[in-house]
C-alpha positions as CSV (number, residue, x, y, z in Angstrom):
1,M,22.6,-11.7,21.6
2,A,21.6,-9.3,24.4
3,K,19.5,-10.7,27.2
4,P,16.7,-9.0,29.2
5,I,17.7,-7.1,32.3
6,S,15.9,-7.5,35.6
7,V,15.8,-4.3,37.6
8,E,16.5,-5.0,41.2
9,P,13.7,-4.1,43.6
10,S,14.7,-2.1,46.8
11,Q,12.7,-4.6,49.0
12,G,11.3,-1.5,50.6
13,W,7.8,0.0,50.4
14,D,7.6,3.8,50.0
15,G,5.3,6.7,49.2
16,D,2.8,9.0,50.8
17,D,-0.1,7.3,49.0
18,G,0.9,3.6,49.1
19,P,2.9,1.7,50.2
20,W,4.6,1.0,46.8
21,S,7.4,-1.3,45.8
22,T,10.4,0.7,44.6
23,F,13.5,-0.1,42.5
24,V,17.1,0.9,43.0
25,I,19.1,3.1,40.7
26,R,22.5,4.8,40.9
27,V,23.0,8.4,39.6
28,G,26.2,10.4,39.2
29,N,29.9,9.8,39.9
30,P,30.5,8.7,42.6
31,P,27.2,6.9,42.3
32,Q,24.3,7.9,44.6
33,P,21.8,5.0,45.3
34,L,18.2,6.1,45.0
35,R,14.8,4.4,45.3
36,V,12.3,5.2,42.5
37,L,9.1,3.9,41.0
38,A,8.7,2.8,37.4
39,S,6.9,5.2,35.0
40,T,5.4,3.7,31.9
41,T,4.8,7.3,30.5
42,V,8.0,9.4,30.8
43,P,11.3,8.8,28.9
44,E,13.7,10.5,31.3
45,T,14.5,9.6,34.9
46,W,13.1,11.7,37.8
47,V,15.0,12.0,41.1
48,V,14.0,14.1,44.1
49,I,16.4,17.0,44.9
50,A,16.9,19.0,48.0
51,Q,14.3,21.7,47.1
52,G,11.6,19.0,47.6
53,C,12.3,18.7,51.3
54,Q,12.6,22.3,52.4
55,N,11.2,22.8,55.9
56,D,10.0,19.2,56.1
57,G,12.4,17.7,58.6
58,L,15.3,15.3,58.4
59,A,13.1,12.3,57.6
60,C,11.8,13.8,54.3
61,G,14.8,12.7,52.2
62,A,14.5,9.1,53.3
63,E,10.8,9.1,52.9
64,R,11.1,10.3,49.3
65,G,13.6,7.7,48.3
66,T,16.8,9.6,49.2
67,L,17.7,12.9,47.7
68,Y,20.0,13.4,44.7
69,N,22.8,15.9,44.9
70,P,23.9,17.2,41.5
71,G,26.8,19.1,43.0
72,G,28.2,15.9,44.4
73,S,28.6,14.3,40.9
74,T,31.6,15.0,38.7
75,T,29.6,13.9,35.6
76,W,26.6,16.1,36.0
77,R,25.9,18.5,33.1
78,Y,23.2,21.0,33.7
79,K,20.7,21.8,30.8
80,G,18.1,24.1,32.4
81,L,14.7,24.3,34.0
82,F,11.9,22.6,32.0
83,G,8.3,21.5,32.6
84,L,7.8,17.7,33.2
85,G,4.9,17.8,30.7
86,V,3.0,14.8,32.1
87,E,-0.3,14.3,33.9
88,T,-1.3,17.9,33.3
89,N,-4.9,16.7,32.6
90,L,-5.3,15.3,36.1
91,D,-5.0,18.6,37.9
92,Y,-3.4,17.2,41.0
93,S,-2.6,20.6,42.5
94,D,-1.4,24.1,41.6
95,D,2.2,23.0,42.4
96,P,4.2,23.6,39.2
97,H,5.5,20.4,37.7
98,N,9.0,21.5,36.7
99,G,12.4,19.8,36.8
100,E,16.1,20.8,36.7
101,Y,17.2,18.9,33.6
102,G,20.8,17.7,32.8
103,H,22.9,14.7,31.9
104,D,24.6,12.3,34.3
105,T,25.6,8.7,34.6
106,L,22.8,6.3,35.3
107,A,23.2,2.7,36.6
108,L,20.8,-0.1,37.8
109,G,20.9,-1.7,41.3
110,Y,23.0,-1.2,44.4
111,N,26.7,-0.6,44.4
112,G,28.5,-3.8,43.6
113,S,25.5,-5.4,42.0
114,G,27.0,-5.2,38.5
115,G,24.0,-3.4,37.1
116,V,24.2,-1.8,33.6
117,S,25.7,1.7,33.7
118,L,25.3,4.3,31.0
119,D,26.8,7.8,30.7
120,Q,25.1,11.0,29.7
121,Q,21.6,10.0,30.5
122,V,18.8,12.5,30.9
123,I,18.1,13.3,34.6
124,A,15.3,15.6,35.9
125,G,15.6,16.8,39.5
126,I,12.0,17.3,40.9
127,A,10.7,19.1,44.0
128,T,6.9,18.8,43.5
129,K,5.0,16.6,46.0
130,D,2.4,15.5,43.5
131,F,5.1,13.0,42.5
132,F,6.4,12.1,45.9
133,L,8.9,9.6,44.7
134,G,11.3,9.6,41.7
135,S,10.6,7.5,38.6
136,L,12.7,5.4,36.2
137,G,11.3,6.4,32.8
138,L,10.4,3.5,30.5
139,A,9.2,5.3,27.4
140,P,11.5,5.2,24.4
141,W,10.8,8.7,23.0
142,P,13.7,11.2,22.8
143,V,13.8,14.1,25.2
144,N,13.7,17.3,23.2
145,F,15.2,20.4,24.8
146,S,14.7,22.4,21.6
147,L,14.1,21.9,17.9
148,T,17.8,21.1,17.4
149,D,18.8,19.6,20.7
150,S,17.5,16.2,21.8
151,S,18.7,13.2,23.8
152,P,17.8,9.6,23.6
153,S,15.8,8.0,26.4
154,Y,17.3,5.5,28.8
155,L,15.5,2.5,27.2
156,S,16.7,3.6,23.7
157,S,20.2,4.0,24.9
158,L,20.2,0.4,26.3
159,K,18.9,-0.9,23.0
160,N,21.3,1.2,20.9
161,Q,24.3,-0.1,22.9
162,S,23.1,-3.7,22.6
163,K,22.4,-4.0,26.3
164,I,18.8,-5.3,25.7
165,P,17.3,-7.2,22.7
166,S,14.5,-4.7,22.0
167,L,12.5,-1.6,23.0
168,S,10.2,-3.4,25.5
169,F,9.5,-4.1,29.1
170,G,7.4,-6.2,31.5
171,Y,6.1,-4.7,34.7
172,S,3.9,-5.3,37.7
173,A,3.7,-3.0,40.7
174,G,3.9,-5.7,43.4
175,A,1.4,-6.4,46.2
176,P,2.2,-5.9,50.0
177,Y,-1.0,-7.8,50.9
178,R,0.0,-11.0,49.0
179,L,2.0,-13.7,50.7
180,K,4.9,-12.1,52.5
181,K,4.8,-8.9,50.6
182,V,5.5,-9.6,46.9
183,D,7.9,-7.0,45.4
184,G,7.3,-5.3,42.2
185,T,8.9,-6.7,39.0
186,L,10.5,-4.8,36.2
187,T,12.2,-6.5,33.2
188,L,13.8,-4.4,30.3
189,G,13.9,-6.0,26.9
190,G,11.5,-8.8,27.8
191,Y,9.3,-10.1,30.6
192,D,9.2,-12.5,33.6
193,A,6.9,-15.4,32.5
194,A,6.7,-16.6,36.1
195,R,4.7,-13.5,37.2
196,F,1.4,-13.8,35.2
197,T,-1.2,-16.0,33.6
198,P,-0.9,-15.8,29.8
199,N,-3.9,-14.9,27.6
200,E,-4.5,-14.4,23.8
201,V,-5.5,-10.7,23.9
202,S,-3.1,-8.2,22.3
203,F,-3.8,-4.4,22.5
204,S,-2.7,-1.9,19.9
205,F,-1.2,1.6,20.7
206,A,-3.3,4.7,20.6
207,S,-2.2,7.4,18.2
208,D,-1.2,9.9,21.0
209,I,2.3,8.8,22.1
210,S,1.8,10.6,25.5
211,R,-1.3,8.4,26.1
212,N,-0.5,5.3,24.0
213,L,-1.4,2.5,26.4
214,V,-5.2,2.8,26.1
215,V,-7.7,0.0,26.7
216,G,-11.4,-0.3,26.3
217,L,-12.9,-0.8,29.8
218,Q,-16.1,-2.6,29.0
219,S,-17.4,-3.4,32.4
220,I,-16.6,-3.5,36.2
221,E,-18.3,-6.4,37.9
222,F,-18.6,-6.2,41.7
223,S,-19.0,-9.4,43.7
224,D,-18.9,-10.4,47.4
225,S,-20.3,-13.0,49.6
226,K,-23.6,-11.1,50.5
227,Q,-25.1,-9.9,47.2
228,E,-25.5,-10.8,43.6
229,P,-22.7,-9.6,41.2
230,K,-23.5,-6.3,39.5
231,N,-21.9,-4.0,36.9
232,L,-20.6,-0.7,38.2
233,L,-20.0,0.8,34.8
234,S,-23.0,1.9,32.8
235,E,-21.2,2.0,29.5
236,G,-17.7,1.2,28.2
237,I,-15.0,3.8,28.3
238,L,-11.5,4.2,26.9
239,T,-9.0,4.5,29.7
240,F,-5.2,5.1,30.0
241,V,-2.9,2.6,31.8
242,D,-0.2,4.6,33.6
243,S,2.0,3.5,36.5
244,T,3.1,7.1,37.1
245,V,0.0,7.8,39.2
246,P,-1.5,5.6,42.0
247,H,-5.2,6.1,41.5
248,I,-8.1,4.8,39.3
249,W,-9.9,7.7,37.6
250,L,-13.5,6.8,36.5
251,P,-16.7,8.7,35.5
252,V,-18.7,10.1,38.4
253,S,-21.5,7.6,37.7
254,A,-19.1,4.7,38.2
255,C,-17.7,6.2,41.3
256,T,-21.3,6.5,42.7
257,A,-21.8,2.8,41.9
258,F,-18.6,2.0,43.8
259,E,-19.9,4.0,46.8
260,D,-23.1,1.9,46.9
261,A,-21.2,-1.4,46.5
262,F,-18.4,-0.9,49.0
263,G,-20.1,1.5,51.4
264,I,-17.4,4.1,51.0
265,E,-18.0,7.9,51.4
266,Y,-16.6,10.7,49.3
267,N,-14.7,13.5,51.1
268,Q,-15.1,16.6,49.0
269,Q,-12.5,18.6,50.8
270,S,-9.7,16.1,50.1
271,D,-11.3,14.7,46.9
272,L,-10.7,11.2,48.3
273,Y,-12.7,8.2,49.7
274,F,-11.7,7.5,53.3
275,V,-12.4,4.1,54.9
276,N,-12.8,3.7,58.6
277,D,-11.8,0.6,60.6
278,T,-15.3,-0.8,60.9
279,L,-15.9,-0.6,57.1
280,H,-12.5,-2.1,56.5
281,D,-13.2,-5.1,58.7
282,S,-16.6,-5.6,57.0
283,L,-15.2,-5.5,53.5
284,L,-12.6,-8.0,54.5
285,T,-15.3,-10.3,55.8
286,Q,-17.4,-9.9,52.7
287,N,-14.4,-10.9,50.5
288,A,-15.4,-8.1,48.1
289,S,-13.7,-7.7,44.8
290,V,-14.1,-6.1,41.4
291,T,-13.3,-7.6,38.0
292,L,-12.4,-5.2,35.2
293,V,-13.2,-6.5,31.7
294,I,-10.9,-4.9,29.1
295,G,-10.6,-5.1,25.3
296,N,-9.3,-3.2,22.4
297,D,-12.6,-1.3,22.2
298,V,-15.3,-0.3,24.5
299,R,-17.5,-3.2,23.4
300,G,-17.1,-6.5,21.7
301,G,-13.9,-8.2,20.5
302,D,-11.5,-10.3,22.6
303,T,-11.3,-9.4,26.2
304,V,-9.3,-10.2,29.3
305,S,-10.5,-10.0,32.9
306,I,-8.4,-8.6,35.8
307,T,-9.7,-9.2,39.3
308,L,-8.8,-6.8,42.1
309,P,-9.6,-7.9,45.7
310,Y,-10.6,-5.3,48.2
311,L,-7.1,-5.4,49.7
312,S,-5.7,-3.9,46.5
313,F,-7.8,-0.8,47.3
314,D,-6.7,-0.8,50.9
315,L,-4.1,2.0,50.9
316,E,-2.8,4.6,53.4
317,A,-2.3,8.3,52.7
318,S,0.0,10.5,54.6
319,Y,-0.4,13.7,52.6
320,E,0.8,17.0,53.9
321,S,-2.9,18.2,53.8
322,L,-3.7,15.5,56.4
323,N,-1.6,17.4,59.0
324,G,0.9,14.6,59.5
325,T,-1.6,11.8,60.1
326,T,-2.0,8.6,58.3
327,Q,-5.4,7.7,56.9
328,R,-6.8,4.6,55.3
329,Y,-8.3,5.5,51.9
330,F,-9.8,3.9,48.8
331,P,-7.8,5.0,45.7
332,L,-10.8,6.0,43.5
333,R,-10.9,9.4,41.9
334,R,-13.8,11.2,40.2
335,A,-12.9,12.2,36.6
336,A,-14.1,15.5,35.3
337,N,-13.9,14.3,31.6
338,D,-12.8,11.4,29.5
339,T,-9.2,12.7,29.3
340,Q,-8.8,11.8,33.0
341,Y,-9.9,8.2,32.7
342,T,-6.9,6.3,34.1
343,L,-5.9,3.0,35.5
344,G,-2.9,3.7,37.8
345,R,-0.6,1.6,40.0
346,T,-3.5,0.3,42.0
347,F,-4.7,-1.6,38.9
348,L,-1.1,-2.8,38.2
349,Q,-0.8,-4.5,41.6
350,E,-3.0,-7.3,40.1
351,A,-2.1,-6.9,36.5
352,Y,1.1,-7.7,34.6
353,L,1.9,-5.3,31.7
354,I,4.1,-6.2,28.7
355,V,4.8,-3.4,26.2
356,D,6.5,-3.8,22.8
357,F,7.3,-0.4,21.5
358,E,8.8,-1.7,18.2
359,R,5.5,-3.4,17.2
360,S,3.3,-0.8,18.9
361,N,1.3,-3.3,20.9
362,F,1.0,-4.4,24.5
363,S,-0.7,-7.1,26.7
364,I,-2.2,-7.1,30.1
365,S,-2.5,-10.3,32.1
366,Q,-3.6,-11.4,35.5
367,A,-0.6,-11.3,37.9
368,T,0.2,-14.5,39.8
369,F,1.7,-14.8,43.3
370,V,3.6,-17.9,43.9
371,E,5.9,-18.2,46.9
372,N,9.5,-18.7,46.1
373,A,8.8,-18.6,42.4
374,E,12.0,-18.5,40.3
375,Q,12.4,-15.9,37.6
376,N,11.8,-16.9,34.0
377,L,13.1,-14.0,31.9
378,V,12.0,-14.2,28.3
379,P,13.4,-11.8,25.7
380,I,11.3,-9.9,23.3
381,L,13.4,-9.9,20.1
382,S,13.8,-6.8,18.0
383,K,11.4,-6.2,15.1
384,D,14.3,-6.4,12.8
385,G,15.2,-9.9,14.0
386,T,13.3,-13.0,14.9
387,I,9.6,-13.0,15.9
388,P,9.5,-12.7,19.7
389,I,8.4,-15.4,22.1
390,T,5.1,-14.5,23.7
391,P,3.6,-14.7,27.1
392,E,0.9,-17.1,25.9
393,N,3.5,-19.8,25.4
394,P,6.9,-18.5,26.6
395,Q,8.7,-21.5,25.1
396,A,7.5,-21.2,21.5
397,K,4.4,-19.3,20.6
398,P,4.7,-15.6,19.6
399,T,2.4,-13.0,21.1
400,H,3.9,-9.6,20.7
401,G,3.9,-8.7,17.1
402,K,1.5,-11.5,16.3
403,L,-1.1,-10.9,13.6
404,S,-4.7,-10.3,14.6
405,N,-7.5,-12.5,13.4
406,A,-8.7,-9.9,11.0
407,V,-5.2,-9.5,9.4
408,L,-4.8,-13.3,9.2
409,A,-8.2,-13.5,7.5
410,S,-7.2,-10.8,5.0
411,I,-4.0,-12.7,4.2
412,V,-5.8,-15.9,3.6
413,A,-8.4,-14.3,1.4
414,S,-5.7,-12.5,-0.6
415,V,-3.9,-15.8,-1.2
416,I,-7.1,-17.5,-2.3
417,I,-7.8,-14.7,-4.7
418,I,-4.3,-14.8,-6.2
419,L,-4.6,-18.6,-6.7
420,V,-8.0,-18.2,-8.4
421,I,-6.6,-15.5,-10.7
422,A,-3.6,-17.6,-11.5
423,A,-5.7,-20.6,-12.3
424,A,-8.0,-18.5,-14.6
425,V,-5.0,-17.0,-16.4
426,F,-3.5,-20.5,-16.9
427,A,-6.8,-21.8,-18.3
428,I,-7.2,-18.9,-20.7
429,R,-3.7,-19.3,-22.0
430,R,-4.1,-23.0,-22.4
431,R,-7.3,-22.5,-24.3
432,R,-5.8,-19.9,-26.6
433,A,-2.8,-22.2,-27.3
434,H,-5.2,-25.0,-28.1
435,N,-7.2,-22.8,-30.4
436,A,-4.1,-21.5,-32.2
437,K,-2.9,-25.1,-32.7
438,K,-6.3,-26.1,-34.1
439,T,-6.3,-23.1,-36.5
440,N,-2.8,-24.0,-37.8
441,V,-3.9,-27.6,-38.4
442,E,-7.1,-26.6,-40.3
443,E,-5.3,-24.0,-42.5
444,P,-5.6,-25.5,-46.1
445,Y,-2.6,-23.7,-47.7
446,G,-0.4,-23.1,-44.7
447,W,-0.4,-19.3,-45.2
448,G,-1.3,-18.6,-41.5
449,S,-4.5,-17.8,-39.7
450,K,-6.1,-15.7,-42.4
451,P,-9.9,-16.2,-42.9
452,E,-9.8,-14.8,-46.4
453,L,-7.9,-17.9,-47.7
454,H,-10.4,-20.6,-46.7
455,G,-14.0,-21.3,-45.5
456,Q,-17.2,-19.5,-46.3
457,D,-15.6,-16.2,-45.6
458,K,-13.3,-16.5,-48.6
459,P,-13.6,-13.3,-50.6
460,F,-14.5,-13.4,-54.3
461,V,-11.5,-13.5,-56.6
462,S,-11.8,-11.6,-59.8
463,E,-10.1,-13.5,-62.7
464,L,-9.6,-13.0,-66.5
465,Y,-10.1,-16.2,-68.4
466,S,-9.7,-15.4,-72.0
467,P,-6.4,-14.7,-73.6
468,H,-8.4,-13.1,-76.4
469,G,-9.2,-10.2,-74.2
470,E,-12.7,-11.3,-73.0
471,A,-13.2,-10.9,-69.3
472,D,-15.7,-12.7,-67.3
473,S,-18.3,-10.0,-66.8
474,R,-20.0,-11.9,-64.0
475,E,-17.0,-12.1,-61.8
476,A,-15.8,-8.6,-62.7
477,S,-19.0,-7.2,-61.5
478,K,-18.8,-8.7,-58.0
479,T,-17.3,-6.9,-55.1
480,T,-16.4,-7.7,-51.5
481,P,-15.6,-5.5,-48.5
482,E,-12.1,-6.8,-48.6
483,L,-11.6,-5.3,-52.1
484,D,-13.1,-1.9,-51.3
485,V,-10.6,0.6,-52.5
486,T,-11.9,3.2,-50.0
487,T,-10.7,1.1,-47.0
488,K,-7.5,-0.5,-48.3
489,P,-5.6,-1.2,-51.5
490,P,-7.1,-3.7,-53.8
491,L,-6.2,-7.4,-53.3
492,A,-5.7,-9.7,-56.3
493,E,-5.8,-13.4,-55.7
494,I,-4.7,-16.0,-58.2
495,E,-4.9,-19.7,-57.5
496,G,-2.3,-22.1,-58.6
497,S,-1.2,-25.6,-57.6
498,H,0.4,-24.2,-54.5
499,G,-2.5,-22.2,-53.1
500,G,-3.7,-18.7,-53.2
501,V,-1.4,-15.6,-53.4
502,E,-2.4,-12.1,-52.4
503,M,-0.8,-9.0,-53.7
504,E,-1.6,-5.4,-52.9
505,G,-1.0,-2.6,-55.4
506,T,-2.1,0.8,-56.4
507,R,-3.6,-0.6,-59.6
508,C,-4.2,-3.9,-61.3
509,R,-1.5,-5.2,-63.5
510,A,-1.2,-8.3,-65.8
511,E,2.0,-10.1,-66.2
512,M,3.1,-12.6,-68.8
513,D,6.3,-14.6,-68.9
514,G,8.6,-14.5,-71.8
515,S,11.7,-16.4,-72.6
516,N,13.9,-13.5,-71.8
517,A,12.1,-11.0,-69.6
518,P,8.5,-10.6,-68.3
519,V,6.1,-8.2,-70.1
520,E,3.5,-6.4,-68.1
521,L,0.2,-5.1,-69.6
522,E,-2.4,-3.0,-67.9
523,A,-5.8,-4.6,-67.6
524,G,-9.1,-3.0,-66.6
525,H,-9.8,-5.7,-64.0
526,C,-7.4,-7.9,-61.9
527,P,-4.1,-9.3,-62.9
528,V,-3.6,-12.4,-65.1
529,A,-0.4,-14.4,-65.0
530,L,0.8,-16.2,-68.1
531,P,2.6,-19.5,-67.8
532,S,6.2,-19.8,-67.1
533,P,8.6,-21.0,-69.8
534,D,8.8,-24.4,-68.1
535,P,5.2,-25.5,-67.7
536,G,6.2,-29.1,-67.1
537,N,7.9,-28.2,-63.8
538,S,4.6,-26.9,-62.2
539,D,5.6,-28.2,-58.7
540,V,8.2,-25.5,-58.3
541,P,6.7,-22.3,-56.9
542,S,7.1,-19.4,-59.2
543,P,8.5,-16.2,-57.7
544,R,5.8,-14.4,-59.5
545,L,2.1,-14.6,-59.1
546,G,1.7,-18.3,-60.1
547,L,0.2,-20.2,-63.0
548,I,-2.9,-19.0,-65.0
549,K,-6.0,-20.9,-64.2
550,S,-7.2,-21.3,-67.8
551,L,-5.6,-21.0,-71.2
552,S,-7.1,-20.8,-74.7
553,P,-6.9,-23.9,-77.0
554,A,-4.7,-21.9,-79.5
555,V,-2.2,-21.2,-76.8
556,E,-2.2,-24.9,-75.6
557,E,-1.7,-26.1,-79.2
558,K,1.1,-23.7,-79.7
559,R,2.9,-24.8,-76.6
560,L,2.8,-28.4,-77.6
561,E,3.8,-27.9,-81.3
562,P,7.5,-28.5,-82.0
563,S,8.9,-25.7,-84.0
564,S,11.9,-23.6,-84.4
565,P,12.7,-21.1,-81.7
566,E,10.3,-18.4,-81.4
567,P,11.3,-14.8,-82.1
568,P,11.5,-12.5,-79.2
569,E,8.2,-11.1,-78.2
570,P,7.6,-7.5,-78.8
571,S,8.6,-5.4,-75.9
572,I,5.8,-3.4,-74.5
573,P,6.7,-0.4,-72.4
574,R,5.5,-0.7,-68.8
575,S,3.0,1.9,-68.0
576,S,2.6,1.1,-64.3
577,P,5.3,1.5,-61.6
578,S,6.8,-1.6,-60.2
579,L,5.6,-2.9,-56.9
580,S,7.1,-1.3,-53.9
581,T,6.3,-0.3,-50.3
582,T,5.3,3.1,-51.5
583,S,2.9,1.7,-54.1
584,L,1.2,-0.4,-51.5
585,T,0.0,2.5,-49.6
586,S,-0.7,4.9,-52.6
587,P,-4.2,5.7,-53.6
588,V,-5.6,3.7,-56.6
589,P,-5.2,5.9,-59.8
590,P,-7.7,5.6,-62.7
591,P,-6.7,3.1,-65.4
592,R,-4.6,4.6,-68.2
593,P,-5.9,4.4,-71.8
594,P,-4.3,1.6,-73.9
595,P,-1.9,2.5,-76.6
596,P,-3.3,3.0,-80.1
597,P,-3.6,-0.1,-82.3
598,P,-1.4,-0.6,-85.4
599,S,-3.1,0.2,-88.6
600,G,-3.5,-2.2,-91.5
601,A,-0.8,-0.4,-93.5
602,E,1.6,-1.0,-90.6
603,T,0.9,-4.8,-90.3
604,G,0.7,-5.3,-94.1
605,N,-2.7,-7.0,-93.8
606,P,-5.6,-5.1,-95.4
607,E,-8.1,-6.9,-93.2
608,E,-6.6,-5.3,-90.1
609,S,-7.7,-1.9,-91.2
610,K,-11.3,-3.2,-91.4
611,N,-11.3,-4.2,-87.8
612,P,-9.3,-1.6,-85.8
613,D,-10.4,-3.0,-82.4
614,W,-7.3,-5.1,-82.1
615,R,-7.7,-5.6,-78.3
616,K,-10.4,-8.2,-78.9
617,R,-8.0,-10.5,-80.8
618,G,-5.5,-11.0,-77.9
619,W,-1.8,-10.7,-77.9
620,V,-1.2,-14.4,-78.5
621,K,-2.9,-14.2,-81.9
622,I,-0.8,-11.1,-82.8
623,A,2.3,-12.9,-81.9
624,M,1.4,-15.9,-84.1
625,R,0.7,-13.7,-87.1
626,W,4.0,-12.0,-86.7
627,R,5.7,-15.3,-86.7
628,K,3.8,-16.5,-89.9
629,E,4.6,-13.3,-91.8
630,G,8.2,-13.6,-90.8
631,T,8.4,-17.1,-92.1
632,S,6.7,-16.2,-95.5
633,S,9.1,-13.3,-96.1
634,S,12.1,-15.5,-95.5
């Protein structure tokens, strides 16, 4: 696995508004060593070219970190003149911020140091004095020369070629007033855990990638040995953290409060605060300092405090406008609007910044200064890999990419809701299973869960009792919703020794069993089933409708009387269609009229002609007469 890379400091202090700790890079082939700052905003690398020192004397090149000569590199490929596109909101000067862009080899450290070297990296040669020194760009965004022509940043190239574990870095500007001048520190793909005091606060990126490292500056507390602490910021503001510029840009009201607290005076011509020797000595004696309280928003939430002693504001300027003189100044600037609120390198002298571009978050901690402290480089692993180790506990506990308290609370609440829903679903299913089991046990006939077959909701069953053709008028007159022909086909139920049977049909039919084949008759009410030829075997379910509930005494006597085999029963033509799927859904037709009765002349009995209503006698009696007449004739 790739390890973090520590960029070697130059051990020198450069700049016309510092001094600032610089880092060593090599550009071109053969390599040209240059001293540059670290820029947390730009993706490409800036180097000062010869146009930046025209008419400025021989010392200019050395003062600006050594000039880069593109013509002296065999690997330089020129792209064109483009604008730098950064810090345009600060209005440093009317000097155009342009650069001669191209590609060249870029390496870290002095010659022979073994620093990483990458070919075809984006290099911008600058001449403007608003950025007096060059910068090593730390942003991962690609450099777009046109809509179809872009190049990866240096940080992305390191990650893509597996030189570092992730798109991340750790940085602090260094402090010449601490110990024996503490150099700046820059780690790519991780951070140096020996250079800061860890905390639990994590900051999220702003939506604008050109100003993504934004914090909520909630208060600025001034304290010294002579007066009570006081807040120099009337209300919280959102401010941009940027190492590209040296100053701290605040609202005018906050600058006025600084003037009262430190006794500094604003120079309108230079737009700077100059400090004379007397004031400087007084501030040193007072042990004055300011503490910046920052959070993710302008008020509330988790915060971290960064304390800056007066010496962090004790800088020297040697601007060209000062006519070659060096002047002590206080790096505070008056912001014209909220787009200019910025915490520059002055702030990062006492703060350690860790940025994780893959997880879009960063942290700011109080920098520590321990003499002869050994490096403790900790990798920030890629988002696609393991959760990174964090500055709060470099040995184990993750910080970058860690979940906020709100996210953790949402996850816990979601898990609880899922568990409650799962428990409810389990209880409902268990209850339904119990009810279904109970229903099956209580079913009297085993026909399934059908309320019509048991209980008080059992529908009325219309039955014909008399084999002589007399129907029970009381039962025939009753109706139930289940038998309403307007809603569904009529149901006929007949009870036997094995329970009830339901049949649907387009009309009511009566069946009677014969020794050879069944005979069906039409009835004006519901079906009647005649007994099977084997009444003694009543335990065997009949494939037809079942046994009749009541038989007439004449029929019972006939069944028990031993006699010669009965003649075949007369075949009566079926007048209704057989049961089928179609008949179950067909509308109920009106009952068909019965066939005309036989006359007395046809039967040979004169008494029949006196009583033509043969239907009242029943078919069993007719069959018995036919048998008797047949015996007599024989």
